[in-house]
Backbone as JSON Lines, residues from 0, in Angstrom:
{"i":0,"aa":"M","n":[0.84,-1.18,0.0],"ca":[0.0,0.0,0.0],"c":[0.88,1.24,0.0]}
{"i":1,"aa":"S","n":[0.63,2.12,-0.91],"ca":[1.42,3.33,-1.05],"c":[0.92,4.41,-0.09]}
{"i":2,"aa":"T","n":[1.86,5.16,0.47],"ca":[1.48,6.25,1.37],"c":[1.41,7.58,0.63]}
{"i":3,"aa":"A","n":[1.78,7.59,-0.64],"ca":[1.75,8.84,-1.42],"c":[0.31,9.23,-1.7]}
{"i":4,"aa":"A","n":[0.03,10.48,-1.57],"ca":[-1.31,10.99,-1.85],"c":[-1.52,11.06,-3.35]}
{"i":5,"aa":"T","n":[-2.72,10.77,-3.78],"ca":[-3.06,10.88,-5.19],"c":[-3.71,12.23,-5.42]}
{"i":6,"aa":"L","n":[-3.17,12.99,-6.33],"ca":[-3.71,14.31,-6.63],"c":[-4.58,14.24,-7.87]}
{"i":7,"aa":"S","n":[-5.63,15.01,-7.85],"ca":[-6.48,15.08,-9.03],"c":[-5.72,15.81,-10.13]}
{"i":8,"aa":"P","n":[-6.06,15.58,-11.4],"ca":[-5.37,16.29,-12.49],"c":[-5.41,17.8,-12.31]}
{"i":9,"aa":"A","n":[-6.52,18.33,-11.82],"ca":[-6.63,19.78,-11.63],"c":[-5.64,20.27,-10.58]}
{"i":10,"aa":"A","n":[-5.38,19.46,-9.56],"ca":[-4.48,19.88,-8.49],"c":[-3.02,19.88,-8.94]}
{"i":11,"aa":"T","n":[-2.7,19.08,-9.96],"ca":[-1.32,19.02,-10.42],"c":[-1.03,19.99,-11.54]}
{"i":12,"aa":"E","n":[-2.07,20.56,-12.15],"ca":[-1.87,21.53,-13.22],"c":[-1.43,22.86,-12.64]}
{"i":13,"aa":"M","n":[-0.53,23.51,-13.32],"ca":[-0.08,24.82,-12.88],"c":[-1.01,25.88,-13.45]}
{"i":14,"aa":"A","n":[-1.2,26.92,-12.7],"ca":[-1.95,28.06,-13.22],"c":[-1.04,28.81,-14.19]}
{"i":15,"aa":"N","n":[-1.62,29.57,-15.07],"ca":[-0.82,30.38,-15.99],"c":[-0.36,31.62,-15.26]}
{"i":16,"aa":"T","n":[0.82,31.55,-14.68],"ca":[1.33,32.64,-13.86],"c":[2.85,32.64,-13.89]}
{"i":17,"aa":"I","n":[3.44,33.52,-13.13],"ca":[4.88,33.55,-12.9],"c":[5.07,33.33,-11.41]}
{"i":18,"aa":"Y","n":[5.88,32.36,-11.05],"ca":[6.08,31.99,-9.66],"c":[7.35,32.63,-9.11]}
{"i":19,"aa":"V","n":[7.37,32.84,-7.79],"ca":[8.51,33.43,-7.1],"c":[8.88,32.51,-5.94]}
{"i":20,"aa":"S","n":[10.11,32.02,-5.93],"ca":[10.56,31.14,-4.85],"c":[10.76,31.94,-3.57]}
{"i":21,"aa":"D","n":[10.9,31.24,-2.45],"ca":[11.13,31.9,-1.16],"c":[12.42,32.71,-1.18]}
{"i":22,"aa":"K","n":[13.49,32.13,-1.74],"ca":[14.78,32.86,-1.78],"c":[14.69,34.1,-2.66]}
{"i":23,"aa":"A","n":[14.01,33.99,-3.79],"ca":[13.84,35.16,-4.66],"c":[13.0,36.22,-3.95]}
{"i":24,"aa":"R","n":[11.97,35.79,-3.25],"ca":[11.12,36.72,-2.5],"c":[11.96,37.51,-1.5]}
{"i":25,"aa":"E","n":[12.79,36.81,-0.73],"ca":[13.64,37.49,0.26],"c":[14.53,38.53,-0.4]}
{"i":26,"aa":"K","n":[15.14,38.18,-1.52],"ca":[16.06,39.1,-2.19],"c":[15.3,40.28,-2.81]}
{"i":27,"aa":"V","n":[14.15,40.03,-3.42],"ca":[13.36,41.12,-4.0],"c":[12.96,42.1,-2.91]}
{"i":28,"aa":"L","n":[12.47,41.59,-1.77],"ca":[12.05,42.47,-0.68],"c":[13.23,43.26,-0.12]}
{"i":29,"aa":"Q","n":[14.4,42.62,-0.05],"ca":[15.6,43.32,0.41],"c":[15.99,44.43,-0.55]}
{"i":30,"aa":"L","n":[15.94,44.16,-1.85],"ca":[16.29,45.17,-2.85],"c":[15.3,46.32,-2.87]}
{"i":31,"aa":"L","n":[14.02,46.02,-2.67],"ca":[13.01,47.09,-2.57],"c":[13.31,47.97,-1.36]}
{"i":32,"aa":"A","n":[13.68,47.35,-0.24],"ca":[14.02,48.12,0.96],"c":[15.27,48.96,0.73]}
{"i":33,"aa":"D","n":[16.28,48.37,0.09],"ca":[17.52,49.1,-0.21],"c":[17.25,50.31,-1.11]}
{"i":34,"aa":"A","n":[16.26,50.18,-1.99],"ca":[15.91,51.28,-2.9],"c":[14.99,52.31,-2.23]}
{"i":35,"aa":"G","n":[14.56,52.0,-1.01],"ca":[13.71,52.93,-0.27],"c":[12.26,52.93,-0.71]}
{"i":36,"aa":"V","n":[11.81,51.89,-1.39],"ca":[10.43,51.85,-1.88],"c":[9.66,50.64,-1.36]}
{"i":37,"aa":"A","n":[10.17,49.99,-0.32],"ca":[9.52,48.79,0.21],"c":[8.11,49.08,0.73]}
{"i":38,"aa":"N","n":[7.87,50.27,1.21],"ca":[6.56,50.61,1.77],"c":[5.65,51.3,0.78]}
{"i":39,"aa":"D","n":[6.06,51.37,-0.48],"ca":[5.25,52.0,-1.52],"c":[4.58,50.9,-2.34]}
{"i":40,"aa":"P","n":[3.27,50.68,-2.16],"ca":[2.59,49.57,-2.84],"c":[2.49,49.74,-4.36]}
{"i":41,"aa":"S","n":[2.85,50.91,-4.87],"ca":[2.77,51.1,-6.33],"c":[3.95,50.42,-7.05]}
{"i":42,"aa":"Y","n":[5.01,50.04,-6.32],"ca":[6.17,49.41,-6.95],"c":[5.98,47.91,-7.09]}
{"i":43,"aa":"F","n":[6.51,47.37,-8.18],"ca":[6.41,45.96,-8.48],"c":[7.66,45.52,-9.22]}
{"i":44,"aa":"L","n":[7.81,44.23,-9.36],"ca":[8.91,43.65,-10.12],"c":[8.45,43.47,-11.56]}
{"i":45,"aa":"R","n":[9.13,44.13,-12.49],"ca":[8.81,43.97,-13.91],"c":[9.77,42.93,-14.48]}
{"i":46,"aa":"V","n":[9.2,41.9,-15.08],"ca":[9.97,40.83,-15.72],"c":[9.66,40.89,-17.21]}
{"i":47,"aa":"S","n":[10.7,40.88,-18.02],"ca":[10.47,40.9,-19.46],"c":[11.48,40.02,-20.18]}
{"i":48,"aa":"V","n":[11.16,39.73,-21.42],"ca":[12.04,38.96,-22.29],"c":[12.44,39.87,-23.43]}
{"i":49,"aa":"V","n":[13.75,39.96,-23.68],"ca":[14.27,40.81,-24.74],"c":[15.17,39.97,-25.65]}
{"i":50,"aa":"G","n":[15.32,40.41,-26.87],"ca":[16.21,39.72,-27.8],"c":[17.66,39.91,-27.37]}
{"i":51,"aa":"G","n":[18.45,38.86,-27.51],"ca":[19.87,38.95,-27.18],"c":[20.35,37.74,-26.42]}
{"i":52,"aa":"G","n":[21.61,37.75,-26.08],"ca":[22.2,36.62,-25.38],"c":[22.61,35.53,-26.36]}
{"i":53,"aa":"C","n":[23.38,34.59,-25.89],"ca":[23.91,33.57,-26.78],"c":[22.86,32.57,-27.25]}
{"i":54,"aa":"S","n":[21.69,32.52,-26.58],"ca":[20.64,31.61,-27.02],"c":[19.49,32.32,-27.73]}
{"i":55,"aa":"G","n":[19.57,33.64,-27.86],"ca":[18.57,34.37,-28.63],"c":[17.64,35.26,-27.84]}
{"i":56,"aa":"L","n":[17.26,34.86,-26.63],"ca":[16.37,35.65,-25.8],"c":[16.97,35.76,-24.4]}
{"i":57,"aa":"S","n":[16.8,36.92,-23.77],"ca":[17.33,37.15,-22.43],"c":[16.23,37.66,-21.51]}
{"i":58,"aa":"Y","n":[16.41,37.4,-20.22],"ca":[15.49,37.9,-19.21],"c":[15.93,39.28,-18.74]}
{"i":59,"aa":"K","n":[14.97,40.1,-18.37],"ca":[15.26,41.42,-17.84],"c":[14.39,41.64,-16.6]}
{"i":60,"aa":"L","n":[15.02,42.12,-15.52],"ca":[14.32,42.42,-14.27],"c":[14.52,43.88,-13.91]}
{"i":61,"aa":"D","n":[13.44,44.54,-13.52],"ca":[13.5,45.94,-13.07],"c":[12.43,46.14,-12.01]}
{"i":62,"aa":"F","n":[12.61,47.18,-11.2],"ca":[11.51,47.66,-10.37],"c":[10.84,48.78,-11.13]}
{"i":63,"aa":"D","n":[9.52,48.84,-11.05],"ca":[8.76,49.83,-11.8],"c":[7.54,50.2,-10.97]}
{"i":64,"aa":"N","n":[6.93,51.33,-11.3],"ca":[5.68,51.7,-10.64],"c":[4.66,52.25,-11.63]}
{"i":65,"aa":"E","n":[4.89,51.98,-12.92],"ca":[3.96,52.43,-13.95],"c":[3.56,51.25,-14.82]}
{"i":66,"aa":"K","n":[2.28,50.93,-14.78],"ca":[1.76,49.84,-15.6],"c":[1.42,50.37,-16.99]}
{"i":67,"aa":"K","n":[1.59,49.49,-17.96],"ca":[1.26,49.81,-19.35],"c":[-0.05,49.11,-19.72]}
{"i":68,"aa":"P","n":[-0.73,49.56,-20.76],"ca":[-2.06,49.04,-21.08],"c":[-2.17,47.52,-21.24]}
{"i":69,"aa":"M","n":[-1.19,46.86,-21.83],"ca":[-1.29,45.42,-22.07],"c":[-0.52,44.58,-21.05]}
{"i":70,"aa":"D","n":[-0.12,45.18,-19.94],"ca":[0.61,44.45,-18.91],"c":[-0.24,43.36,-18.28]}
{"i":71,"aa":"Q","n":[0.42,42.29,-17.91],"ca":[-0.19,41.19,-17.17],"c":[0.35,41.26,-15.75]}
{"i":72,"aa":"E","n":[-0.53,41.18,-14.77],"ca":[-0.1,41.32,-13.37],"c":[-0.38,40.03,-12.61]}
{"i":73,"aa":"F","n":[0.6,39.62,-11.8],"ca":[0.52,38.41,-11.01],"c":[1.03,38.71,-9.61]}
{"i":74,"aa":"E","n":[0.65,37.88,-8.67],"ca":[1.25,37.98,-7.34],"c":[1.48,36.56,-6.85]}
{"i":75,"aa":"D","n":[2.72,36.31,-6.45],"ca":[3.06,35.01,-5.88],"c":[4.03,35.24,-4.74]}
{"i":76,"aa":"N","n":[3.8,34.57,-3.64],"ca":[4.71,34.64,-2.5],"c":[4.89,36.09,-2.04]}
{"i":77,"aa":"D","n":[3.81,36.86,-2.07],"ca":[3.79,38.26,-1.63],"c":[4.63,39.19,-2.51]}
{"i":78,"aa":"V","n":[4.95,38.78,-3.72],"ca":[5.69,39.63,-4.65],"c":[4.79,39.91,-5.85]}
{"i":79,"aa":"K","n":[4.58,41.2,-6.13],"ca":[3.8,41.59,-7.3],"c":[4.72,41.59,-8.51]}
{"i":80,"aa":"V","n":[4.35,40.81,-9.52],"ca":[5.13,40.66,-10.74],"c":[4.28,41.15,-11.92]}
{"i":81,"aa":"V","n":[4.88,41.99,-12.76],"ca":[4.19,42.52,-13.93],"c":[5.06,42.24,-15.15]}
{"i":82,"aa":"T","n":[4.41,41.84,-16.24],"ca":[5.12,41.59,-17.49],"c":[4.23,42.03,-18.66]}
{"i":83,"aa":"D","n":[4.86,42.36,-19.76],"ca":[4.08,42.69,-20.95],"c":[3.55,41.39,-21.54]}
{"i":84,"aa":"L","n":[2.5,41.49,-22.33],"ca":[1.83,40.32,-22.87],"c":[2.76,39.47,-23.73]}
{"i":85,"aa":"K","n":[3.58,40.09,-24.56],"ca":[4.5,39.33,-25.42],"c":[5.49,38.52,-24.59]}
{"i":86,"aa":"S","n":[6.06,39.15,-23.55],"ca":[7.01,38.44,-22.69],"c":[6.32,37.29,-21.95]}
{"i":87,"aa":"F","n":[5.07,37.51,-21.54],"ca":[4.38,36.47,-20.78],"c":[4.23,35.19,-21.6]}
{"i":88,"aa":"L","n":[4.11,35.3,-22.91],"ca":[4.01,34.1,-23.73],"c":[5.25,33.22,-23.58]}
{"i":89,"aa":"Y","n":[6.39,33.83,-23.3],"ca":[7.64,33.07,-23.06],"c":[7.79,32.67,-21.59]}
{"i":90,"aa":"L","n":[7.11,33.38,-20.68],"ca":[7.33,33.22,-19.25],"c":[6.26,32.42,-18.53]}
{"i":91,"aa":"V","n":[5.2,32.01,-19.2],"ca":[4.11,31.33,-18.52],"c":[4.63,30.13,-17.72]}
{"i":92,"aa":"N","n":[4.26,30.09,-16.45],"ca":[4.64,29.04,-15.49],"c":[6.13,28.97,-15.17]}
{"i":93,"aa":"T","n":[6.83,30.07,-15.41],"ca":[8.25,30.16,-15.06],"c":[8.37,30.51,-13.58]}
{"i":94,"aa":"T","n":[9.42,30.01,-12.94],"ca":[9.7,30.33,-11.54],"c":[10.96,31.19,-11.46]}
{"i":95,"aa":"L","n":[10.83,32.33,-10.8],"ca":[11.99,33.17,-10.51],"c":[12.61,32.66,-9.22]}
{"i":96,"aa":"D","n":[13.91,32.41,-9.24],"ca":[14.61,31.91,-8.06],"c":[15.86,32.74,-7.83]}
{"i":97,"aa":"F","n":[16.52,32.52,-6.71],"ca":[17.74,33.25,-6.39],"c":[18.72,32.29,-5.75]}
{"i":98,"aa":"S","n":[19.98,32.39,-6.16],"ca":[21.04,31.56,-5.6],"c":[22.17,32.46,-5.12]}
{"i":99,"aa":"D","n":[22.59,32.24,-3.89],"ca":[23.66,33.07,-3.34],"c":[24.8,32.23,-2.77]}
{"i":100,"aa":"G","n":[24.88,30.97,-3.17],"ca":[25.94,30.1,-2.69],"c":[27.27,30.39,-3.37]}
{"i":101,"aa":"L","n":[28.24,29.51,-3.17],"ca":[29.56,29.69,-3.77],"c":[29.5,29.77,-5.29]}
{"i":102,"aa":"N","n":[28.62,29.0,-5.88],"ca":[28.44,29.04,-7.32],"c":[27.19,29.84,-7.68]}
{"i":103,"aa":"G","n":[26.78,30.7,-6.78],"ca":[25.55,31.46,-6.96],"c":[25.59,32.33,-8.2]}
{"i":104,"aa":"K","n":[24.46,32.43,-8.84],"ca":[24.38,33.25,-10.03],"c":[23.36,34.35,-9.87]}
{"i":105,"aa":"G","n":[22.92,34.63,-8.66],"ca":[21.93,35.67,-8.45],"c":[20.55,35.17,-8.84]}
{"i":106,"aa":"F","n":[19.76,36.06,-9.45],"ca":[18.44,35.65,-9.9],"c":[18.59,34.75,-11.12]}
{"i":107,"aa":"Y","n":[17.75,33.73,-11.17],"ca":[17.7,32.89,-12.35],"c":[16.28,32.37,-12.53]}
{"i":108,"aa":"F","n":[15.98,31.9,-13.71],"ca":[14.63,31.47,-14.07],"c":[14.61,29.99,-14.37]}
{"i":109,"aa":"S","n":[13.62,29.3,-13.83],"ca":[13.33,27.92,-14.22],"c":[12.15,28.0,-15.16]}
{"i":110,"aa":"N","n":[12.45,27.92,-16.45],"ca":[11.44,28.17,-17.47],"c":[11.09,26.88,-18.21]}
{"i":111,"aa":"P","n":[9.87,26.36,-17.98],"ca":[9.49,25.12,-18.64],"c":[9.29,25.28,-20.15]}
{"i":112,"aa":"N","n":[9.25,26.51,-20.64],"ca":[9.04,26.77,-22.06],"c":[10.35,26.81,-22.85]}
{"i":113,"aa":"A","n":[11.47,26.9,-22.16],"ca":[12.76,27.02,-22.83],"c":[13.21,25.67,-23.36]}
{"i":114,"aa":"S","n":[13.53,25.62,-24.63],"ca":[14.04,24.38,-25.21],"c":[15.56,24.29,-25.08]}
{"i":115,"aa":"R","n":[16.19,25.45,-24.89],"ca":[17.65,25.49,-24.75],"c":[18.01,26.72,-23.91]}
{"i":116,"aa":"T","n":[18.98,26.55,-23.02],"ca":[19.5,27.68,-22.25],"c":[21.01,27.72,-22.42]}
{"i":117,"aa":"C","n":[21.58,28.89,-22.21],"ca":[23.04,29.0,-22.32],"c":[23.67,28.55,-21.01]}
{"i":118,"aa":"G","n":[24.97,28.43,-20.99],"ca":[25.68,27.98,-19.8],"c":[25.52,28.89,-18.61]}
{"i":119,"aa":"C","n":[25.42,30.19,-18.84],"ca":[25.31,31.13,-17.72],"c":[23.87,31.22,-17.23]}
{"i":120,"aa":"G","n":[22.89,30.7,-17.98],"ca":[21.5,30.71,-17.57],"c":[20.78,32.03,-17.76]}
{"i":121,"aa":"E","n":[21.42,32.98,-18.44],"ca":[20.8,34.28,-18.62],"c":[20.09,34.44,-19.95]}
{"i":122,"aa":"S","n":[20.22,33.45,-20.83],"ca":[19.48,33.52,-22.08],"c":[18.93,32.14,-22.41]}
{"i":123,"aa":"F","n":[17.95,32.14,-23.31],"ca":[17.25,30.89,-23.64],"c":[16.67,30.99,-25.03]}
{"i":124,"aa":"S","n":[16.15,29.87,-25.52],"ca":[15.4,29.86,-26.77],"c":[14.21,28.93,-26.59]}
{"i":125,"aa":"V","n":[13.22,29.12,-27.44],"ca":[12.02,28.27,-27.37],"c":[11.83,27.52,-28.66]}
């Protein structure tokens, strides 16, 4: 007899969103505080995909407080994430994470849509 719980298909499906890990959340909140805008609810993390990098597409992270008409807004792990619609097509169900160990690379993305990533993890292709 197995002790593993059986999940319904709906419970195992991911929502169409952008996820934020606990470590990424801690670092984002620290950076917002360092920038002096941690208590301003109008600020959010803008995630976008731009052309470039050795694999063709690169991730871009910024803090912003101005939404654009076609922006998609998400909140995960108490972090408000905003992306433009075109970028979201590449980012759907991606997890933003942070590594600060000896081989740490800072923020990085676990993107289930990427068919190839470069060695540094900063660019990808689909």
